[in-house]
N, C-alpha and C positions, 0 to 999 in steps of 0.2 A: 893355542887355545881359541883364538879368534877364528882361525880357519875351521877348526873342529865345530865351533858353534854355527858358522856359516853353512858348512856341509850338512849339519843336522837340520837347519832351517830349510835348506834346499830339498832335502829328502822328504821332509814333511809336506812341503809345497807340491812336489811331484806326486806324492802319495794322495794328497787331497785332489789334485788335478785328475789323476787316474780314477779316483772314486767318483768325481763329478762326471767324467766321461762315461763311466759304467752306468751311473744313474740316468744320464741323458739317453743313452742307447736303450736302456730298459724301458724308459718312458715312451720313446719313439716306437719301439716294438709293440708295446701295449696299445698305443694309439692306432698304429697300422693294423694290428689284429682286429681291433674293435671296428674300424672303418671297413676293412675287408669283409668282415662278417655281415655288416649292414648292407654292403653292396651285393654280396652273395645272396642275401635274402631277397633282394629285388630280382637279380638275374635268374635265380632258380624259378621264378614265376613265369619267365618267358623262355626257358630252356627248350620248350617244345617247338618254339619258332626258331631259336638259334640253331637247334640240331638240324633243322631242315635246310639251313644255309651254311652248314659246316662251320659254325662259330661257337658251338657249345663248349668246346675245349678252350679253357681260359688262356692258354699260351697262344693258340691260334688267334683268339680274339685280340689279345694285346699286340701281336705281330701285325695284325690288320690295322690296328690303331696307329702304330708306328709308321705305316706306309701312307697315311693320310697327310695331305699338305697343310691341314689346319685352317684353311680359308673358311671363315665363318664359324669355326668350331673352337674358338678360344686359344688358338695357337697350336703349333706342332708339338706332339708329345716326344720328348727326348729323355730317355731313362738316364739315371745317374750312373757314372762309371766307377768301377772299383779302383782304389789305390792301394799299394802295398805299404804296410806299416812295419816298423822294426819290431814292435812288441807283438809276438805271435798271438797271444791271448786277445789283445785289443784288435788286432787285424781280423781275426775270425769273427769277433762280435760286430765289427763295422761291416764286414761283408754280409753277414746274416741280416743285419738291419737294412743294408742297402737293397738286398733282395726283396725284403718285405715292403720297403718304401716304393720300389719300382712296381711291385705287384699292385699295391694300393693305388698309386697314381695311374697305372695303366687301366685297371678295372674302373676307376672313377671316371676317367676320360671316356671309356667305352660306354658307360652308363649314360653320360650326358649326351652321347651321340645317338642313342637308341630312342625312337619316337614312342615314348611311354605315356600312358594316360589317354584321356579323351580330348577331342578338339572342341568340346562344348562344356559349359559350366554345369548345365543340368542334363544328365545323361538319360536319354530315352530312346532306346534302339527300336526302330520300327521295321527294319528288315535286316536279317543277318547275312553273312557271307555264305555263298554256296548256291545250289540249285533251288529255284523258287518259280512259281508261276509268273510269267512275264506280265507286268501291270497293264500292258496294252493288248496283247494277244492271248493271254491266259494259258499259254503253253509253257512247259518246263524250259527254263533258261538259266544260264549261269549269272549269278549276281556277283560282281567282281569286288565288292566292298561291303561296308556296313553303312546303313542309313540311320541317321539320327533325326528324330522329329523335332520341329521347332518352328516358331512363327517366322514370317517374312521379316528379315532384318536382324535375326538373332546373331550376335557376334560369334565368330569362329576363330579358333586359336591354333597356331602351329604347335605340334607336340614335342618338338626338339629343335635345337639350334640348327641352322643350315643356310643354304643359299637357294633363293627362288630361281627355278630354272624354266618356269612357264607361268604366265599370268595373262589370261585373256580367254577369248572364245576357243572352245575345244570340242567341236562336234556335238555328240549326244550329251556330253558332260555340261554343255552350256558354258557359262563363265566359270573358269576353273583356275586353281593355283596348284602348282607342283613344287615341292621343296626337296632338295637333295641334302641328306643329313650326314653323308659319309658312311663308311663301312658297307656301301652298296645299297643302303636303304633310302627310299624316297616315299613321300606321302603325297596324296592328291586330295584336294577339297573341291567337290563339284556342285553344279547347279546353283552357284552363288548369284545373289541379286546385285552385289557390289564387291569389287576387289579393292583391297586397301594396301596392297604391296605391288611392286614392279619387278619384272624380270631382272635378275642380277642383284637384288637386295640381299643383304646379309641379315638374317633374322635370329632373334633369341627365342628360346622356349617361351611360349605364352604370348608371342606377338600376334596381334589380330591380323588375319590374312584376308578376311572378307566378312560378308553378311549372308546368312542363309536366304535362299530364294527357290525359284522353280524354273530356272532357265534350262534350255536344252530338252532332252527327252525325260520329262518329269510330269508327274500327275498332281503335284502340290508342293508347297514349301518344305524343304528338308535339306540336310547335308548328306551328300554321298562321300564317304571317306575310304580311301584305298591305301594299302601298304604294299610296296613292292621291294624286291631285292634283286638287283641287277636285271630289272625289267620283268621279273617273274612275280606274279601275283601271290600274296600270302594272306591268310586269314588274320586280320588285326586284332581279333577278340582278346587274345592273351595279353597283348600290349595295352589294350584299352583298360583292362581290369586292374592294372598297376596304378593305383591312385596317387601314391606319393613316391617321389624319387629320393 
């Protein structure tokens, strides 16, 4: 009688544990789905740029994230590995949840590495990316970035976490800062009156990199902002329009 009662108690305990596991897995899946949806809402706004650099496919994007060493980027991304469980039903649920969590974490990591948003608090674009009349010679010339209007000394902020790879005089750019964000993306902040970071610094999104100025080849105080992927120039406008990460 005692053993029967013990077995009955054990069966109820195991049943309760399985129910708890099912509930936890379901909640994890819902959280992952909701977060993935939010991230996709952001990424869809910059797919026009991601497609140009062959990162629009989410699997390719996550694979690229896995290849990063994580320096200055919040640590290396290591996806969860599957384990085989004796209970086939539970094993399948865990594997499906694992896939969702890895997708969630991978896309989340990718989003933090993309230089989204504007480098200034008050956005006023004075010159877009592309062909324009040269401000000195008035003949058509390629403008390699986007200019933001601002008074001398306006604070300028890095648009994603990364590592400062250049900080100082840079020819026509005057005083300039360049930051490597990973995934092949770099941003450049030119014509600064003052630089507030050093080469080799690890910076977080929103770190002040300098103050607006008119150093180098410039007709007045402003910020010249560039986006590159593996040294190839890109139009940063789609990235700038993403206000909230």
